[in-house]
N, C-alpha and C positions, 0 to 999 in steps of 0.2 A: 853556615850562612846567618848573618844577622838577622833579627827581625826588624821590622820598620820602627817600632818605638826605641828600640836600642840606637839604630842610627838616627834618628829624630833627637835623641836625648846627646847623644856624640855631638851632633852637628851643633846644637844650641849651647853646649860647652865647649866645643873647641873654636868654632868659627869667629867670636868675639876675642879671643884669647890671639888668634892668628892676625885678626884685623889691627888689634892696636900692639902688635908685637912682641907679647908676651910669651909666644911661641914660635917657632921657625919650621918650616918643613924643608928636610934635606934632600935636593934632588935625585941622589941615590935611592931613596925612600919613595918617589914620587913618579914612578914610570919614566926614569931617565932617558931621553933618546938624544942621542949625539950632544950630549954635555949641557942639555936644557930641558925643560918640560916639554911634554909633547902636546899637541892640541887635540881636544876632546870635543867631537861632533856626531850629529846624527848620522846614521848610516845612510847613504844617498845622496848628502850634502856635499858641496864644494865649497870650501872656504880658501880664498887667496891671501897670501901673505902679505903683510902691510910693509911699507918702508919702516 
């Protein structure tokens, strides 16, 4: 398991690169669900899919 400092470092490093298109996430690496990314939600919450 990663410690909090390492996660924060990776977030600070990778998030800007993701936002400006320098890196991409392959859906097969990101919890692929039926050909697309799945939803992330807190337990006990209900989210409705939009149009």
